[in-house]
C-alpha positions as CSV (number, residue, x, y, z in Angstrom):
1,M,0.1,-0.1,0.0
2,G,1.1,3.6,-0.8
3,E,1.6,6.0,1.7
4,L,-1.6,8.0,2.8
5,K,-2.0,11.3,1.6
6,A,-3.4,14.4,3.4
7,L,-6.5,14.6,1.2
8,D,-7.0,11.3,-0.2
9,G,-10.3,10.8,-1.6
10,R,-11.5,14.2,-0.3
11,S,-13.9,16.3,-3.2
12,V,-12.6,19.5,-3.7
13,V,-13.7,22.7,-5.8
14,V,-10.9,25.3,-6.7
15,T,-12.1,28.7,-8.2
16,G,-9.7,30.6,-10.4
17,A,-7.3,27.9,-11.0
18,S,-6.2,28.9,-14.6
19,S,-2.9,30.4,-13.4
20,G,-1.0,31.6,-10.3
21,I,-2.3,30.9,-6.8
22,G,-5.1,29.0,-7.8
23,E,-3.3,26.7,-10.3
24,A,-0.7,25.8,-7.6
25,I,-3.6,25.1,-5.3
26,A,-5.4,22.8,-7.7
27,R,-2.0,21.1,-8.4
28,R,-1.3,20.5,-4.8
29,M,-4.6,19.2,-4.3
30,V,-4.3,16.5,-7.0
31,A,-0.8,15.7,-5.5
32,E,-2.3,15.1,-2.0
33,G,-5.0,12.6,-3.3
34,A,-8.1,15.0,-3.8
35,R,-10.6,14.5,-6.5
36,V,-10.6,18.2,-7.7
37,V,-13.0,20.2,-10.0
38,V,-11.7,23.4,-11.1
39,G,-14.1,26.3,-12.0
40,C,-12.6,29.1,-13.9
41,R,-13.1,31.1,-17.4
42,S,-10.3,29.6,-19.3
43,E,-8.9,25.9,-19.3
44,P,-6.2,25.2,-16.8
45,S,-3.3,23.2,-17.2
46,V,-3.6,20.9,-14.3
47,D,-3.4,17.4,-14.6
48,G,-5.9,15.1,-12.8
49,A,-8.3,17.9,-12.4
50,L,-11.8,18.1,-13.9
51,W,-12.2,21.6,-15.6
52,V,-16.0,23.5,-15.3
53,P,-16.1,26.7,-17.3
54,A,-17.5,29.1,-14.7
55,D,-17.9,32.7,-13.9
56,V,-18.2,32.8,-9.9
57,S,-20.1,36.5,-10.0
58,D,-22.8,34.1,-11.3
59,P,-24.3,32.2,-8.5
60,A,-25.9,29.5,-10.7
61,A,-22.3,28.7,-12.1
62,V,-20.9,28.3,-8.8
63,D,-24.1,26.1,-7.7
64,A,-23.3,24.1,-10.9
65,L,-19.7,23.8,-9.8
66,V,-20.7,22.1,-6.6
67,A,-23.3,20.1,-8.4
68,V,-20.6,18.7,-10.5
69,A,-18.3,17.7,-7.6
70,V,-21.3,15.9,-5.8
71,D,-22.3,14.1,-8.9
72,V,-18.7,13.0,-10.3
73,H,-16.7,12.6,-7.0
74,G,-19.8,11.8,-4.5
75,G,-20.2,14.9,-2.5
76,L,-18.1,18.1,-1.5
77,D,-15.5,18.1,1.2
78,V,-13.4,21.3,0.7
79,M,-14.5,24.5,-1.2
80,V,-11.5,27.0,-2.1
81,A,-12.7,30.4,-3.1
82,N,-9.6,31.7,-5.0
83,A,-11.0,33.6,-7.9
84,G,-10.1,37.2,-7.9
85,V,-9.5,40.4,-10.1
86,Q,-7.7,43.7,-9.3
87,V,-8.0,47.4,-10.7
88,E,-5.0,49.3,-10.2
89,K,-6.9,52.6,-9.5
90,T,-7.3,55.1,-6.3
91,V,-11.0,55.9,-5.0
92,A,-10.9,59.2,-7.5
93,D,-10.3,57.5,-10.6
94,T,-12.3,54.4,-9.7
95,T,-15.3,54.2,-12.2
96,D,-18.6,52.6,-11.3
97,A,-17.8,49.9,-13.7
98,D,-14.4,49.1,-12.1
99,F,-16.2,49.0,-8.7
100,D,-18.9,46.3,-10.0
101,L,-15.9,44.2,-11.6
102,V,-14.0,43.9,-8.3
103,M,-16.9,43.5,-6.1
104,D,-18.8,41.0,-8.2
105,V,-15.9,38.5,-8.5
106,N,-14.0,39.2,-5.3
107,V,-16.6,39.8,-2.9
108,R,-20.0,38.3,-4.7
109,G,-18.0,35.4,-5.9
110,V,-16.4,34.2,-2.7
111,F,-20.1,34.8,-1.2
112,H,-21.5,32.5,-4.0
113,C,-18.8,29.8,-3.2
114,C,-19.3,30.1,1.0
115,R,-23.2,29.8,0.5
116,A,-23.4,27.1,-2.1
117,A,-20.7,25.0,-0.1
118,V,-22.4,25.7,3.4
119,R,-25.6,24.6,2.0
120,Y,-24.2,21.5,1.0
121,M,-22.0,20.6,3.6
122,R,-24.3,21.5,6.8
123,D,-26.4,18.5,5.5
124,H,-23.6,16.0,4.8
125,G,-21.2,16.2,7.8
126,G,-19.5,19.5,7.4
127,G,-16.5,20.4,5.4
128,S,-13.8,23.0,5.2
129,I,-13.8,26.4,3.3
130,V,-10.4,28.3,2.6
131,N,-11.1,32.0,1.0
132,I,-8.2,33.8,-0.4
133,G,-8.2,37.1,1.1
134,S,-5.1,39.5,1.2
135,V,-2.8,41.6,3.1
136,A,-4.3,44.7,1.3
137,G,-7.4,44.0,3.0
138,D,-5.9,45.3,6.4
139,T,-3.1,47.3,5.2
140,A,-4.0,49.2,1.9
141,D,-2.0,48.8,-1.3
142,H,-1.3,52.1,-2.9
143,G,-3.5,52.9,-5.9
144,M,-5.8,49.7,-5.3
145,A,-8.7,51.3,-3.4
146,V,-11.8,48.7,-4.4
147,Y,-9.3,45.9,-4.6
148,N,-8.5,46.7,-0.6
149,A,-12.2,46.8,0.4
150,S,-13.2,43.9,-1.5
151,K,-10.7,41.7,0.5
152,G,-11.7,43.3,3.8
153,A,-14.8,41.9,3.0
154,V,-13.6,38.7,2.2
155,H,-12.1,38.6,5.7
156,S,-15.2,39.6,7.6
157,L,-17.3,37.1,5.4
158,T,-14.9,34.4,6.7
159,R,-15.4,34.9,10.2
160,A,-19.3,35.3,9.9
161,V,-19.3,31.7,8.2
162,A,-17.2,30.2,10.7
163,V,-19.5,31.7,13.5
164,D,-22.6,30.8,12.1
165,H,-22.0,27.4,10.9
166,G,-19.5,25.9,13.3
167,R,-21.9,23.6,14.9
168,D,-23.1,22.7,11.3
169,G,-19.5,21.2,10.8
170,V,-18.3,23.9,8.5
171,R,-15.2,25.3,9.2
172,C,-14.1,28.7,7.1
173,N,-10.8,30.5,7.3
174,A,-8.8,32.7,4.7
175,I,-5.5,33.2,3.7
176,R,-3.8,36.7,3.6
177,P,-1.3,36.7,0.6
178,G,1.4,39.2,0.3
179,W,3.3,39.9,-2.5
180,I,3.1,36.4,-4.6
181,A,5.1,36.3,-8.0
182,T,2.0,35.8,-10.0
183,E,0.6,37.5,-13.3
184,M,-1.3,39.8,-11.1
185,A,1.7,41.0,-9.5
186,E,3.5,41.4,-12.9
187,V,0.6,43.9,-13.9
188,V,1.5,46.1,-11.1
189,F,5.2,46.0,-12.0
190,A,4.7,46.7,-15.4
191,Q,2.9,49.9,-14.8
192,A,5.7,51.3,-12.7
193,D,7.9,53.8,-14.2
194,D,10.8,51.7,-13.6
195,P,9.6,48.1,-13.3
196,A,13.0,46.6,-12.7
197,S,13.4,49.1,-9.8
198,M,9.9,48.6,-8.2
199,R,10.6,44.7,-8.5
200,A,14.1,45.2,-6.6
201,D,12.7,47.4,-4.0
202,A,9.7,45.0,-3.4
203,V,12.1,42.0,-2.9
204,A,14.2,44.1,-0.5
205,A,11.3,45.1,1.6
206,H,10.7,41.5,2.5
207,P,12.7,40.1,5.8
208,V,12.9,36.7,4.2
209,G,14.4,38.4,0.9
210,R,12.1,37.1,-1.8
211,L,8.7,37.5,-3.2
212,G,6.2,34.5,-2.4
213,A,5.5,31.6,-4.6
214,P,2.0,30.4,-5.4
215,D,3.3,27.0,-3.8
216,D,3.8,28.7,-0.5
217,V,0.3,29.4,-0.2
218,A,-1.1,26.2,-1.6
219,A,0.9,24.4,1.1
220,L,-1.3,26.1,3.7
221,V,-4.5,25.5,2.0
222,V,-3.7,22.0,2.0
223,W,-3.2,22.0,5.7
224,L,-6.7,23.9,6.3
225,A,-8.5,21.4,4.1
226,S,-7.1,18.4,6.0
227,D,-8.1,17.1,9.4
228,E,-4.8,18.5,10.8
229,S,-6.6,21.7,11.2
230,A,-9.7,20.4,12.7
231,F,-9.9,22.9,15.7
232,V,-9.0,25.8,13.2
233,T,-11.8,27.8,12.2
234,G,-12.7,31.7,11.7
235,S,-8.8,32.6,11.2
236,L,-6.8,34.6,9.0
237,F,-3.4,33.3,8.1
238,T,-0.7,35.7,6.7
239,V,1.5,34.4,4.1
240,D,3.8,37.5,3.3
241,G,7.2,36.6,4.2
242,G,7.2,39.0,7.2
243,L,6.3,42.0,5.2
244,T,3.6,43.2,7.3
245,A,5.1,42.2,10.6
246,Q,7.9,45.1,10.4
247,S,7.9,48.3,11.9
248,P,7.2,50.9,8.9
249,I,10.5,52.5,10.3
250,G,13.4,50.8,8.5
251,G,16.1,49.3,10.2
């Protein structure tokens, strides 16, 4: 017999898995023995996962993701609400359309995932929900007003789900990534007057001396999805290489 893996046989849904953090999470889930359904607009390159085209801002699409997991894999044990977008503007420059885009995906999308997961899990023995928030939900990134607000909402919703549905056997936690080397981070660097200099400054600001990798987040998601974290709910976990732990006054 092979070694028992952390998520052997678990039915998992991961949203926003076509690239970056979501793709890394889906890959790690498969490697840990999970049966994975990925919901995203474009087809991901995750071997062993079942892709269902999905727009998380559409509640019917999220309900369909859960239905596929139940039909194909026999249930839903873990929901990872990762899909997100960002708009790099201050509040003064943000249009109504910008606001709607970010809130529809980052807040409504996570809400839809939590609601669909809880409605199934509470009647089937519980489960684990992991929402991907951001350090920007608590310490504002410059020029990303609505993104910051959206991630703050994700953190609050996470706590509410945990408090309301703990006795239903549902755990809900959020991860607060910092600067992770993804396509979204590259967009921010590319908009700088000197992208290379901005990247170097960003790396230097981290006590660990590097940006995060998607796998740094994925490893924590696996733990939160597993029985090893059975007494953990309503918590926010920072994955930022020490960036927000330090004093704003340099050493």
